[in-house]
C-alpha positions as CSV (number, residue, x, y, z in Angstrom):
1,X,-12.1,26.9,3.0
2,X,-15.4,28.9,2.7
3,X,-17.6,29.1,-0.1
4,X,-18.0,32.2,-2.4
5,X,-20.6,33.0,-4.7
6,X,-21.2,36.1,-6.8
7,X,-23.3,37.0,-9.8
8,X,-23.8,40.2,-12.0
9,X,-26.0,40.3,-15.0
10,X,-29.6,40.5,-16.4
11,X,-31.3,37.6,-14.0
12,X,-32.5,37.9,-10.7
13,X,-29.5,37.0,-8.5
14,X,-30.8,35.8,-5.5
15,X,-31.8,32.1,-6.5
16,X,-28.4,31.7,-8.5
17,X,-26.4,32.9,-5.4
18,X,-28.6,30.8,-2.9
19,X,-28.3,27.6,-5.0
20,X,-24.6,28.0,-5.5
21,X,-24.3,28.3,-1.7
22,X,-25.8,25.2,-1.4
23,X,-23.5,23.6,-4.1
24,X,-20.4,25.0,-2.1
25,X,-21.9,24.3,1.5
26,X,-19.3,21.2,1.4
27,X,-16.7,24.1,1.9
28,X,-18.1,25.4,5.0
29,X,-21.3,25.3,6.9
30,X,-20.9,27.3,10.2
31,X,-23.1,30.2,8.7
32,X,-24.3,32.0,5.7
33,X,-25.0,35.5,4.2
34,X,-26.0,37.1,1.0
35,X,-25.6,40.9,0.0
36,X,-28.0,42.2,-2.7
37,X,-28.3,45.4,-4.4
38,X,-31.6,46.8,-6.3
39,X,-33.0,50.3,-7.1
40,X,-33.8,50.7,-3.4
41,X,-30.6,50.0,-2.1
42,X,-28.6,47.1,-0.4
43,X,-29.9,44.3,1.6
44,X,-27.8,42.1,3.4
45,X,-29.0,38.8,5.1
46,X,-26.9,36.6,7.2
47,X,-27.7,33.7,9.6
48,X,-25.6,31.3,11.6
49,X,-25.9,27.9,10.5
50,X,-26.5,26.0,7.2
51,X,-27.5,27.8,4.2
52,X,-31.0,26.5,4.8
53,X,-31.2,28.6,8.0
54,X,-30.3,31.9,5.8
55,X,-32.9,30.8,3.1
56,X,-35.7,30.5,6.0
57,X,-34.6,34.0,7.5
58,X,-35.0,35.7,4.4
59,X,-38.1,33.9,3.2
60,X,-40.5,37.2,3.1
61,X,-37.8,39.7,2.9
62,X,-36.7,41.8,-0.4
63,X,-34.6,39.7,-2.4
64,X,-34.7,41.5,-5.7
65,X,-31.8,42.5,-7.7
66,X,-29.4,41.7,-10.3
67,X,-25.9,41.7,-8.4
68,X,-25.2,39.9,-5.5
69,X,-22.6,38.0,-3.7
70,X,-23.1,35.1,-1.1
71,X,-20.9,33.3,1.5
72,X,-20.7,30.1,3.7
73,X,-18.4,30.1,6.3
74,X,-15.8,27.5,8.0
75,X,-14.8,29.6,11.0
76,X,-11.3,30.6,11.4
77,X,-11.3,34.0,13.5
78,X,-14.6,34.4,15.6
79,X,-17.1,31.9,16.9
80,X,-19.9,30.9,14.4
81,X,-22.5,33.5,14.9
82,X,-24.8,36.0,13.1
83,X,-22.3,38.7,13.7
84,X,-19.4,37.0,12.3
85,X,-20.9,36.0,9.5
86,X,-20.4,37.2,6.0
87,X,-20.6,39.8,4.1
88,X,-19.0,42.3,6.7
89,X,-19.1,46.1,5.8
90,X,-16.9,49.0,6.1
91,X,-17.1,51.8,8.7
92,X,-19.4,53.8,6.7
93,X,-21.4,50.7,5.5
94,X,-20.5,51.6,2.0
95,X,-18.6,48.9,1.2
96,X,-19.4,45.0,1.5
97,X,-16.9,41.9,1.4
98,X,-17.1,38.2,1.6
99,X,-13.6,36.4,2.2
100,X,-12.0,33.0,1.9
101,X,-8.7,32.7,3.5
102,X,-7.0,34.1,6.6
103,X,-5.4,38.0,7.1
104,X,-2.4,37.2,9.2
105,X,-1.7,40.7,10.4
106,X,-5.1,41.6,10.9
107,X,-4.5,42.4,14.5
108,X,-1.9,45.2,14.0
109,X,-4.2,46.6,11.2
110,X,-7.1,46.4,13.5
111,X,-5.6,48.4,16.2
112,X,-4.3,50.9,13.8
113,X,-7.7,51.4,12.3
114,X,-9.3,51.5,15.7
115,X,-7.0,54.3,16.5
116,X,-8.3,56.4,13.4
117,X,-12.1,56.0,14.9
118,X,-13.0,52.5,12.9
119,X,-15.5,50.7,15.1
120,X,-15.6,47.0,14.5
121,X,-18.8,44.7,14.6
122,X,-17.2,41.3,14.4
123,X,-14.4,39.4,15.7
124,X,-13.4,38.5,12.2
125,X,-9.9,39.3,10.2
126,X,-12.3,39.9,7.2
127,X,-13.9,42.9,8.7
128,X,-10.5,44.6,9.4
129,X,-9.7,43.9,5.4
130,X,-12.9,46.0,4.2
131,X,-12.1,49.0,6.9
132,X,-8.8,49.1,5.6
133,X,-10.0,49.4,2.0
134,X,-12.2,52.1,3.1
135,X,-9.3,53.9,4.9
136,X,-7.2,54.1,1.9
137,X,-10.1,55.1,-0.4
138,X,-10.7,58.0,1.7
139,X,-7.3,59.3,2.6
140,X,-5.9,58.6,-1.0
141,X,-9.3,59.5,-2.8
142,X,-9.1,56.8,-5.0
143,X,-11.6,54.7,-7.2
144,X,-12.2,51.4,-5.4
145,X,-10.4,49.3,-7.6
146,X,-7.1,51.0,-6.9
147,X,-8.0,51.3,-3.3
148,X,-8.5,47.6,-3.2
149,X,-5.2,46.8,-5.0
150,X,-3.2,48.8,-2.7
151,X,-4.9,47.4,0.5
152,X,-4.0,44.1,-0.8
153,X,-0.3,45.0,-0.8
154,X,-0.5,45.6,2.7
155,X,-1.9,42.4,3.8
156,X,-0.4,39.2,4.8
157,X,-1.9,36.0,4.4
158,X,-4.3,34.2,1.9
159,X,-7.5,35.2,0.6
160,X,-10.3,35.1,-2.2
161,X,-12.4,38.1,-2.0
162,X,-15.4,39.7,-3.5
163,X,-16.3,43.3,-3.0
164,X,-19.8,45.3,-3.4
165,X,-19.9,49.0,-3.3
166,X,-23.7,50.2,-2.5
167,X,-22.8,53.3,-4.3
168,X,-21.7,52.0,-7.7
169,X,-24.1,49.0,-7.8
170,X,-23.0,47.8,-11.2
171,X,-19.5,46.5,-10.4
172,X,-18.1,43.7,-8.4
173,X,-14.5,43.3,-7.7
174,X,-12.8,40.1,-7.0
175,X,-9.2,39.2,-6.0
176,X,-7.0,36.0,-4.9
177,X,-4.0,34.9,-3.4
178,X,-3.6,31.3,-1.9
179,X,-7.2,30.6,-2.1
180,X,-9.1,29.6,-5.1
181,X,-11.5,31.8,-7.4
182,X,-13.1,31.1,-10.8
183,X,-15.1,33.3,-12.8
184,X,-17.8,32.1,-15.2
185,X,-18.4,34.0,-18.3
186,X,-21.7,34.4,-20.1
187,X,-23.5,36.6,-22.5
188,X,-24.2,39.7,-20.4
189,X,-23.3,38.1,-17.1
190,X,-20.6,36.7,-14.8
191,X,-20.4,34.5,-12.2
192,X,-17.9,34.1,-9.3
193,X,-17.3,31.5,-7.1
194,X,-14.9,29.5,-5.0
195,X,-14.9,26.6,-7.5
196,X,-17.1,25.6,-10.6
197,X,-19.7,23.6,-9.0
198,X,-22.1,26.8,-8.9
199,X,-21.5,28.1,-12.4
200,X,-21.7,24.7,-14.5
201,X,-25.6,25.0,-14.5
202,X,-25.0,28.3,-16.5
203,X,-21.8,28.4,-18.6
204,X,-19.0,26.2,-19.3
205,X,-16.5,29.1,-20.2
206,X,-14.5,30.1,-17.1
207,X,-11.2,32.3,-16.1
208,X,-9.4,30.8,-13.3
209,X,-7.8,34.0,-11.4
210,X,-4.0,33.7,-10.8
211,X,-2.4,34.6,-7.4
212,X,-2.0,38.5,-7.2
213,X,-4.8,39.1,-9.7
214,X,-7.8,41.5,-9.0
215,X,-10.9,41.7,-11.2
216,X,-13.2,44.5,-11.9
217,X,-16.4,42.8,-13.2
218,X,-19.3,44.6,-14.8
219,X,-22.2,42.7,-16.5
220,X,-20.6,43.3,-20.0
221,X,-16.8,43.6,-19.3
222,X,-13.9,42.1,-17.3
223,X,-10.7,43.6,-16.5
224,X,-7.9,41.6,-14.6
225,X,-4.8,43.1,-13.3
226,X,-1.9,42.1,-11.1
227,X,-1.5,43.9,-7.8
228,X,1.5,45.6,-9.5
229,X,-1.0,47.4,-11.8
230,X,0.0,45.4,-15.0
231,X,-3.1,44.3,-17.0
232,X,-3.6,40.6,-17.7
233,X,-5.3,39.0,-20.9
234,X,-7.2,36.2,-19.1
235,X,-7.5,32.8,-20.5
236,X,-10.8,31.4,-20.9
237,X,-11.3,27.6,-20.5
238,X,-14.0,25.1,-21.1
239,X,-15.4,23.0,-18.1
240,X,-15.5,19.4,-18.4
241,X,-17.9,19.1,-15.3
242,X,-21.4,17.8,-15.7
243,X,-24.5,18.9,-13.8
244,X,-25.5,15.5,-12.8
245,X,-22.2,15.1,-11.2
246,X,-23.3,17.4,-8.5
247,X,-26.5,15.5,-7.9
248,X,-27.1,12.6,-5.4
249,X,-28.6,10.5,-8.1
250,X,-30.7,8.5,-5.9
251,X,-28.4,7.9,-3.0
252,X,-29.0,9.0,0.3
253,X,-25.8,10.9,0.7
254,X,-23.1,12.1,-1.6
255,X,-20.6,10.0,0.2
256,X,-22.5,6.7,-0.2
257,X,-23.0,8.0,-4.1
258,X,-19.4,8.6,-4.3
259,X,-18.2,5.0,-2.7
260,X,-20.2,3.4,-5.2
261,X,-18.7,5.5,-8.1
262,X,-15.1,4.1,-7.4
263,X,-15.4,1.5,-10.3
264,X,-16.1,4.2,-12.6
265,X,-13.8,6.7,-11.4
266,X,-10.8,4.4,-11.3
267,X,-11.5,3.2,-15.1
268,X,-11.6,7.0,-15.9
269,X,-8.2,7.5,-14.3
270,X,-6.7,4.4,-16.1
271,X,-8.4,5.3,-19.7
272,X,-5.9,6.0,-22.2
273,X,-3.1,5.4,-19.8
274,X,-2.7,1.4,-19.6
275,X,-2.2,-1.0,-22.5
276,X,-2.3,-4.5,-20.8
277,X,-1.6,-6.6,-24.0
278,X,1.5,-4.4,-24.7
279,X,2.7,-4.2,-21.0
280,X,2.8,-0.4,-21.5
281,X,2.1,2.6,-19.4
282,X,1.6,5.9,-20.9
283,X,1.6,9.2,-18.8
284,X,1.5,12.1,-21.1
285,X,1.6,14.6,-18.5
286,X,5.1,13.4,-17.2
287,X,6.3,12.2,-20.7
288,X,8.9,15.0,-21.0
289,X,10.5,14.3,-17.9
290,X,11.5,10.5,-18.9
291,X,15.2,11.1,-18.7
292,X,15.1,12.9,-15.4
293,X,13.2,10.3,-13.8
294,X,16.0,7.7,-14.9
295,X,18.5,9.7,-12.9
296,X,16.9,11.0,-10.1
297,X,18.2,10.4,-6.4
298,X,14.7,10.0,-4.8
299,X,11.2,11.2,-4.6
300,X,9.4,13.2,-1.9
301,X,5.9,13.0,-1.5
302,X,4.1,15.9,0.0
303,X,0.5,15.9,1.1
304,X,-2.1,16.3,3.8
305,X,-4.8,14.1,5.2
306,X,-6.2,11.3,3.1
307,X,-3.6,12.5,0.6
308,X,-0.8,11.7,2.7
309,X,-2.2,8.1,3.2
310,X,-2.4,7.9,-0.6
311,X,1.4,8.9,-0.8
312,X,2.2,6.3,1.7
313,X,0.9,3.5,-0.6
314,X,2.8,5.3,-3.5
315,X,6.0,4.8,-1.2
316,X,5.4,1.0,-1.1
317,X,4.8,0.8,-4.9
318,X,7.7,3.1,-6.1
319,X,10.3,1.5,-4.0
320,X,8.9,-2.0,-4.6
321,X,8.9,-1.7,-8.7
322,X,10.9,1.2,-9.6
323,X,13.7,0.9,-6.8
324,X,13.6,4.7,-6.2
325,X,14.1,5.8,-2.3
326,X,10.8,7.6,-1.4
327,X,10.0,9.8,1.6
328,X,6.4,10.8,2.4
329,X,6.0,13.9,4.3
330,X,3.1,16.1,5.5
331,X,3.1,19.2,3.8
332,X,2.4,21.0,6.8
333,X,5.5,19.8,8.5
334,X,7.6,19.6,5.6
335,X,7.6,23.6,5.1
336,X,8.5,24.4,8.4
337,X,11.7,22.5,8.8
338,X,14.8,23.2,6.8
339,X,14.8,19.9,4.4
340,X,17.6,19.0,2.2
341,X,16.3,19.2,-1.4
342,X,18.4,19.2,-4.4
343,X,18.0,19.4,-8.2
344,X,18.3,15.7,-8.5
345,X,14.8,15.3,-6.3
346,X,11.5,14.9,-7.7
347,X,9.0,16.1,-5.2
348,X,5.2,14.6,-6.1
349,X,2.3,16.9,-4.5
350,X,-0.9,15.3,-3.9
351,X,-4.0,17.1,-3.4
352,X,-7.6,16.5,-4.3
353,X,-8.6,20.3,-4.6
354,X,-5.3,21.4,-5.8
355,X,-5.6,24.2,-3.4
356,X,-4.4,22.8,-0.1
357,X,-2.6,25.8,1.1
358,X,0.4,23.7,3.0
359,X,0.9,21.7,0.2
360,X,1.2,24.6,-2.1
361,X,3.7,26.5,0.1
362,X,5.8,22.9,0.4
363,X,5.8,23.0,-3.6
364,X,7.1,26.8,-3.8
365,X,10.1,26.1,-1.3
366,X,10.8,22.8,-3.3
367,X,10.9,24.6,-6.3
368,X,13.2,27.6,-5.1
369,X,15.7,24.6,-4.1
370,X,15.5,23.1,-7.8
371,X,13.5,20.3,-7.5
372,X,11.2,19.0,-10.1
373,X,7.6,19.2,-9.2
374,X,5.0,16.4,-10.1
375,X,1.3,17.4,-9.2
376,X,-1.6,14.8,-8.6
377,X,-4.6,16.6,-8.5
378,X,-8.5,16.0,-9.3
379,X,-9.3,19.7,-10.5
380,X,-8.3,21.1,-13.6
381,X,-7.3,24.5,-13.5
382,X,-6.4,24.5,-9.7
383,X,-3.6,26.0,-8.3
384,X,-1.2,23.0,-7.8
385,X,-1.1,21.8,-11.2
386,X,-0.2,25.2,-12.3
387,X,2.6,25.6,-9.8
388,X,3.9,21.9,-11.2
389,X,6.2,21.4,-13.8
390,X,4.1,18.4,-14.7
391,X,1.5,16.0,-13.3
392,X,-1.4,13.8,-13.6
393,X,-5.0,14.5,-13.2
394,X,-6.6,11.8,-11.5
395,X,-10.4,12.2,-13.5
396,X,-12.2,11.0,-10.5
397,X,-14.9,13.8,-10.8
398,X,-16.4,16.3,-8.2
399,X,-16.3,15.0,-4.8
400,X,-18.8,16.7,-2.6
401,X,-18.8,14.6,0.5
402,X,-16.2,15.9,2.8
403,X,-14.8,12.7,3.8
404,X,-12.7,11.6,0.7
405,X,-13.5,8.3,-0.9
406,X,-13.0,8.3,-4.6
407,X,-10.4,10.9,-4.6
408,X,-8.1,8.5,-2.4
409,X,-8.7,5.4,-4.6
410,X,-8.1,7.6,-7.7
411,X,-5.0,9.1,-6.2
412,X,-3.6,5.5,-5.2
413,X,-4.6,4.4,-8.9
414,X,-2.4,7.5,-10.2
415,X,0.5,6.7,-8.1
416,X,0.2,2.8,-9.1
417,X,0.6,4.1,-12.8
418,X,3.4,6.2,-11.9
419,X,5.2,3.4,-10.0
420,X,4.6,0.9,-13.2
421,X,5.8,4.0,-15.5
422,X,9.1,4.5,-13.7
423,X,9.9,0.9,-13.4
424,X,9.1,0.6,-17.3
425,X,11.4,3.5,-18.1
426,X,14.2,2.2,-15.7
427,X,13.7,-1.5,-16.8
428,X,13.5,-2.6,-13.2
429,X,10.5,-4.8,-14.1
430,X,10.1,-7.4,-16.7
431,X,7.9,-7.3,-19.7
432,X,6.0,-10.5,-18.7
433,X,5.8,-9.1,-15.0
434,X,4.4,-5.6,-16.3
435,X,1.8,-7.3,-18.6
436,X,0.5,-9.5,-15.8
437,X,0.0,-6.5,-13.2
438,X,-1.5,-4.2,-15.9
439,X,-4.1,-7.1,-16.7
440,X,-4.7,-7.4,-13.3
441,X,-5.1,-3.6,-12.6
442,X,-7.5,-3.2,-15.8
443,X,-9.7,-5.9,-13.7
444,X,-9.7,-3.8,-10.5
445,X,-12.8,-1.7,-11.3
446,X,-14.7,-5.0,-11.4
447,X,-13.4,-6.3,-8.4
448,X,-14.3,-2.8,-6.6
449,X,-17.9,-3.9,-7.8
450,X,-17.3,-7.1,-6.2
451,X,-16.2,-5.5,-2.8
452,X,-19.4,-3.3,-3.0
453,X,-21.4,-6.3,-2.9
454,X,-20.4,-7.0,0.9
455,X,-22.3,-3.9,1.7
456,X,-25.2,-5.6,3.8
457,X,-22.7,-7.6,5.9
458,X,-20.8,-4.5,6.4
459,X,-23.9,-2.7,7.6
460,X,-24.6,-5.7,10.1
461,X,-21.1,-5.3,11.3
462,X,-21.6,-1.6,11.7
463,X,-24.8,-2.1,13.7
464,X,-22.8,-4.0,16.2
465,X,-19.9,-1.7,16.8
466,X,-21.7,1.8,16.3
467,X,-21.8,2.6,20.1
468,X,-18.2,2.1,20.4
469,X,-16.0,4.9,21.9
470,X,-12.9,3.5,20.4
471,X,-11.6,1.6,17.5
472,X,-8.5,0.3,16.2
473,X,-7.4,-0.3,12.7
474,X,-4.3,-2.7,12.2
475,X,-2.5,-3.7,8.8
476,X,0.9,-4.7,7.6
477,X,2.8,-3.5,4.5
478,X,0.6,-1.6,2.0
479,X,-2.1,-2.6,4.6
480,X,-0.9,-0.1,7.0
481,X,-1.9,3.0,5.1
482,X,-5.1,1.5,4.3
483,X,-5.5,1.2,8.2
484,X,-4.5,4.7,8.6
485,X,-7.2,5.8,6.1
486,X,-10.0,3.7,7.7
487,X,-9.3,5.2,11.0
488,X,-9.6,8.5,9.4
489,X,-12.8,7.9,8.0
490,X,-14.4,6.8,11.1
491,X,-13.1,9.8,12.9
492,X,-14.2,12.2,10.2
493,X,-17.7,11.0,9.9
494,X,-18.8,9.4,13.2
495,X,-16.6,10.9,15.7
496,X,-15.6,7.8,17.3
497,X,-11.8,8.0,18.4
498,X,-9.9,5.4,16.0
499,X,-6.3,4.9,15.5
500,X,-4.5,3.4,12.5
501,X,-1.6,1.3,13.4
502,X,0.9,-1.1,11.8
503,X,0.1,-4.3,13.1
504,X,3.6,-5.3,14.3
505,X,3.8,-2.4,16.3
506,X,0.4,-3.3,18.4
507,X,2.2,-5.1,21.1
508,X,4.2,-1.7,21.6
509,X,1.6,0.3,23.1
510,X,-1.8,0.0,21.6
511,X,-2.4,-3.5,23.0
512,X,-2.9,-2.0,26.5
513,X,-6.0,-0.3,25.1
514,X,-7.7,-3.7,24.3
515,X,-10.6,-5.4,26.1
516,X,-14.1,-6.6,25.4
517,X,-15.2,-3.2,24.2
518,X,-12.6,-2.4,21.8
519,X,-13.5,-3.3,18.4
520,X,-10.1,-4.0,16.1
521,X,-10.4,-4.0,12.5
522,X,-7.6,-5.9,10.7
523,X,-6.9,-5.8,7.1
524,X,-6.0,-9.6,7.0
525,X,-5.8,-10.7,3.3
526,X,-3.8,-13.3,1.8
527,X,-0.6,-11.5,1.2
528,X,3.0,-11.9,1.9
529,X,2.3,-11.0,5.8
530,X,-0.8,-13.2,6.0
531,X,0.4,-15.5,8.7
532,X,1.9,-12.7,10.7
533,X,-1.4,-10.9,10.8
534,X,-2.9,-14.2,11.9
535,X,-0.7,-14.2,14.8
536,X,-1.9,-10.6,15.8
537,X,-5.3,-11.4,15.6
538,X,-4.7,-14.3,18.2
539,X,-3.0,-11.8,20.5
540,X,-6.2,-9.5,20.1
541,X,-8.4,-12.3,20.8
542,X,-6.6,-13.5,23.8
543,X,-7.1,-9.9,25.7
544,X,-11.1,-10.3,24.5
545,X,-11.0,-7.8,21.8
546,X,-13.7,-7.5,19.2
547,X,-12.0,-8.6,15.8
548,X,-13.3,-7.3,12.4
549,X,-11.3,-8.6,9.4
550,X,-11.3,-7.7,5.8
551,X,-10.2,-11.0,4.2
552,X,-9.6,-12.4,0.8
553,X,-12.9,-14.2,-0.5
554,X,-13.1,-17.7,0.6
555,X,-10.8,-17.2,3.4
556,X,-11.2,-20.2,6.0
557,X,-8.3,-19.3,8.6
558,X,-9.3,-15.9,9.8
559,X,-13.1,-16.7,9.7
560,X,-12.2,-19.2,12.6
561,X,-11.1,-16.6,15.0
562,X,-12.5,-13.2,13.7
563,X,-15.9,-12.2,15.2
564,X,-16.8,-10.8,11.6
565,X,-15.3,-11.0,8.4
566,X,-15.6,-9.1,5.5
567,X,-14.6,-10.5,2.0
568,X,-13.1,-8.6,-1.0
569,X,-12.1,-10.2,-4.1
570,X,-8.6,-11.8,-4.5
571,X,-5.7,-9.7,-6.5
572,X,-2.2,-9.4,-6.5
573,X,-0.6,-7.8,-3.6
574,X,0.0,-4.4,-5.1
575,X,-3.8,-3.5,-5.3
576,X,-4.6,-4.4,-2.0
577,X,-5.1,-0.7,-1.0
578,X,-7.7,-0.1,-3.9
579,X,-9.8,-3.1,-2.6
580,X,-9.5,-3.1,1.3
581,X,-10.3,0.5,1.2
582,X,-13.8,-0.1,0.1
583,X,-15.2,-2.0,3.1
584,X,-13.6,0.4,5.6
585,X,-15.3,3.4,3.7
586,X,-18.6,1.5,4.0
587,X,-18.1,0.6,7.4
588,X,-17.6,4.1,8.4
589,X,-20.7,5.1,6.5
590,X,-23.1,3.0,8.3
591,X,-21.9,3.5,11.6
592,X,-22.0,7.4,11.1
593,X,-25.6,7.2,9.8
594,X,-26.6,4.8,12.5
595,X,-25.2,7.6,15.1
596,X,-27.4,10.2,13.4
597,X,-24.4,11.9,12.2
598,X,-24.2,14.5,9.3
599,X,-22.3,12.2,6.6
600,X,-21.6,14.5,4.0
601,X,-20.7,17.7,6.4
602,X,-19.2,16.3,9.3
603,X,-18.7,19.0,12.3
604,X,-15.8,21.2,12.2
605,X,-14.6,20.0,8.7
606,X,-14.3,21.6,5.3
607,X,-13.4,19.8,2.0
608,X,-10.7,22.3,1.0
609,X,-8.2,23.6,3.5
610,X,-6.9,26.5,1.8
611,X,-5.8,28.3,4.9
612,X,-2.7,26.9,7.1
């Protein structure tokens, strides 16, 4: 949720940490802070607002030093303010901490520490943790590493932390549980971050800390041990990330860049996995579970937000082609009830970051009950792939815009491949049909490029409805999750209230909202429910609603009654979600820009939800 950057080595640390915070600002942008140590002592600079506010605040201050740590915050405990910004210090101000996560038992610990004379300067749970570490260190007369280890055994919740000791300025301590942390390995230097984006500029060699691990880092050495005090041998992996992926590349916003990257990202997702001429799908990540897949009772898809919408598309596809019952669950709800899960179930967990806290908790519960777990994730080395028995990476590349675009279509692509793969293995699809579908799927990147060519028309439509206070998105079949996703995008980045609904359910409530001020976006492509959708459009028009319709190129029927039509290329109904999503992404983007919203960093949102 928050962004963490740390550096220890031979270079000046401030520019490295500051640039890293800018790269991680999509994870949180309420406030930012950096602590840095040099021969004169430690300097800590914190400021509410974006990283640029911190940069301006510290412009003429002493920023020299080769060891530093920085943080960009998404507020959980305590409002955004200078005093609640990280880093936080211990009672004696010798120790400093930055933290991503939530300490759930902080109130009890705070009361106990206050009774022992500790005075707190912020409203955060994080400050309580560093005071606890100091208290244990003083009472037990331990070195800092051991004090941190014992303190972490007392806290409940999730954390990724970095700790600095001003009296021992040659080391950093890092630890994680439930929140991501990666350590970059250089020559005579180490880098610490919430994800790899701040590190790739300096090294491709990284170590992903596992849950319940703690690291002691000096510029020439790294010690990793578990909280049970067992020393670990960390695995060094090579990043596939490229620096140019983290730049806007001439686009005004990352979101727009990522929308236009979708022909490439979907192609990358399919590469080496489909063979249209042979009518063959190959998924190496789940190959060893073929026999299991042939005999499962059902599939349960768990996800949150946009990934949940992708899961709904997967439900349509898997049931249609593989003929296996599918349930799609919000991970945040699934984990808090007592679901019936057996060893004959497969749970598919979907997460762009691979670190979504609720999804990870759902996985753990399902594993305990004997289910087989497949992960769908975009980030190599993330927690969910490591928790899963098997899985498939989406290969969408880094997504910096908080509102998910290319990650969604990549997830849908993977789910499409899984549906076809299972159908192929179970014999529920003919070879000729599979060849036809895979041939069409192979052409989808080019058709998405065609859908992007409607950008100018979409921009014009956006100008007509940008001042609306509400918007309704309607679709049938797999167009329904597309409607949900379109509504979510509009809410996220333009702050217009929007609802996605099954078009057939409009008469059961939402029709009461429709008047001449209400834009209604229809997924109205020429598929099996085309005539029904036209009837729904007529119902809206009869109540003076403003209709924006996503239609198949060349459509002549809907254009007679809709106020605005946005064309997408014709395709098999199976691929409707991949194509129809594109204009809705662009529509939301242009409306948000016209309303003066921060497209890449919408208020109150963060990219990766690593706390419950």
